[in-house]
C-alpha positions in Angstrom: -16.1 74.0 -28.8 -14.3 72.6 -31.9 -12.3 69.4 -31.8 -8.6 69.7 -30.8 -6.4 66.9 -32.1 -2.9 66.7 -31.2 0.0 64.0 -30.6 1.9 63.4 -27.7 4.5 60.5 -26.9 3.3 57.3 -25.3 3.7 56.9 -21.5 5.3 53.7 -20.3 1.9 52.7 -19.2 0.4 52.9 -22.5 3.4 51.2 -24.2 2.8 48.2 -22.0 -1.1 48.2 -22.7 -0.3 48.1 -26.4 2.3 45.6 -26.1 0.2 43.3 -24.2 -2.8 43.7 -26.7 -0.1 43.1 -29.5 1.3 39.9 -28.0 -2.2 38.6 -27.3 -3.3 39.4 -31.0 -0.3 37.4 -32.2 -0.9 34.5 -30.2 -4.8 34.3 -31.3 -3.5 34.9 -35.1 -1.2 32.1 -34.8 -4.0 29.5 -33.1 -6.5 30.4 -35.8 -4.2 30.1 -38.7 -3.1 26.7 -37.1 -6.5 25.6 -36.7 -7.5 26.6 -40.2 -4.6 24.4 -41.5 -5.7 21.6 -39.3 -9.2 21.8 -40.5 -7.8 20.5 -44.0 -6.0 17.4 -42.5 -9.1 15.3 -42.2 -9.4 15.4 -45.9 -6.5 13.0 -46.2 -8.9 10.3 -44.8 -12.2 11.2 -45.8 -13.1 11.9 -49.2 -16.9 12.5 -48.9 -18.6 15.4 -50.8 -19.7 16.7 -47.2 -16.0 17.0 -46.2 -14.7 18.3 -49.4 -17.0 21.3 -49.0 -17.3 21.6 -45.3 -13.9 21.4 -44.3 -12.2 23.9 -47.1 -15.0 26.3 -46.0 -14.1 26.2 -42.5 -10.5 26.4 -43.3 -11.3 29.5 -45.3 -13.3 31.4 -42.6 -10.7 30.7 -40.1 -7.9 31.9 -42.4 -10.1 35.0 -42.7 -10.1 35.5 -38.9 -6.5 34.9 -38.7 -5.9 37.5 -41.6 -8.2 40.0 -39.6 -6.1 39.4 -36.4 -2.9 39.9 -38.2 -4.0 43.2 -39.5 -5.1 44.3 -35.9 -1.6 43.0 -34.6 0.1 45.2 -37.4 -1.9 48.2 -36.1 -0.6 47.6 -32.7 3.1 47.2 -33.9 2.5 50.3 -36.0 1.4 52.5 -32.7 4.3 50.9 -30.9 6.8 52.0 -33.5 5.4 55.7 -34.0 5.4 56.0 -30.0 2.5 58.5 -30.2 -1.0 58.9 -29.0 -3.6 61.3 -30.4 -5.6 63.4 -27.8 -8.8 64.3 -28.8 -10.5 67.3 -26.9 -14.2 68.4 -27.6 -17.8 68.2 -26.9 -19.8 65.0 -26.7 -22.3 65.3 -29.9 -23.9 61.8 -29.5 -23.9 58.8 -27.4 -25.4 55.2 -27.9 -25.0 51.4 -27.5 -24.7 49.1 -30.3 -26.7 45.9 -29.8 -25.9 42.8 -31.7 -28.2 39.7 -31.2 -27.3 36.5 -33.0 -29.4 33.3 -33.2 -28.2 29.7 -33.4 -29.2 26.9 -35.8 -32.2 26.3 -33.7 -33.6 29.9 -33.9 -32.8 30.4 -30.2 -31.3 34.0 -29.5 -27.9 33.9 -27.9 -26.5 36.4 -25.3 -26.4 39.9 -26.7 -23.3 41.8 -27.3 -23.3 45.6 -26.4 -20.8 48.1 -27.9 -20.9 51.5 -26.0 -19.7 54.5 -27.9 -19.7 58.3 -27.8 -19.1 60.7 -30.6 -16.9 63.6 -30.2 -16.9 66.0 -33.3 -17.3 63.2 -35.9 -14.7 60.8 -34.0 -16.5 57.7 -32.6 -15.1 56.5 -29.6 -15.8 53.2 -28.2 -16.0 53.3 -24.3 -16.7 51.0 -21.5 -20.1 50.7 -19.8 -19.0 52.4 -17.0 -17.5 55.3 -18.8 -20.9 55.5 -21.1 -23.0 55.9 -18.1 -20.7 58.7 -16.7 -20.8 60.8 -19.9 -23.7 62.4 -21.4 -24.3 64.5 -24.5 -22.8 68.0 -24.2 -19.9 67.0 -21.7 -16.3 68.4 -22.5 -14.1 65.5 -22.5 -10.3 64.7 -23.5 -9.6 61.3 -24.9 -6.2 59.8 -25.2 -6.0 57.0 -27.9 -3.5 55.0 -30.2 -3.7 56.3 -33.8 -3.7 53.2 -35.7 -5.3 50.7 -33.6 -7.8 53.3 -32.0 -7.1 51.8 -28.3 -8.7 54.1 -26.0 -6.3 54.8 -23.1 -8.2 57.2 -21.1 -11.2 59.4 -21.3 -11.5 62.7 -19.1 -14.8 64.6 -18.4 -14.0 68.1 -17.9 -17.3 70.2 -17.5 -21.0 70.1 -18.6 -22.2 72.6 -21.1 -25.8 73.8 -20.1 
């Protein structure tokens, strides 16, 4: 079966989900931006080479994270303004788990981060761990997601193809 995509209006629950995520993202954006600016304040007192390099670098990195959060906020805002969600129907072509392991400065591995996803005719959908284990390759699904932010509202499994 080929992928079928169509747009339908957001439900009130979908609007509430997007609005909550939009507000949370805005709060994180503001906090990151304020901390990025505050990182530069110690430069008034400390003028050593270490602070002249480390503090602007930290400020720049936090500013970049704030900018990324702002872009995500704008995607949520766009989804709410459009008032539409995308329905994708098709067969699961692939599924996998992306694992990210980071090490700290001592070389000790921190806890791994897992991202579960399924692919439906070229559309990669991030799902929860429970959804991941309920789905398998060849299943017919219908997914409801926001077009800009790619927030997944629901995913329904229809039938298995043998």
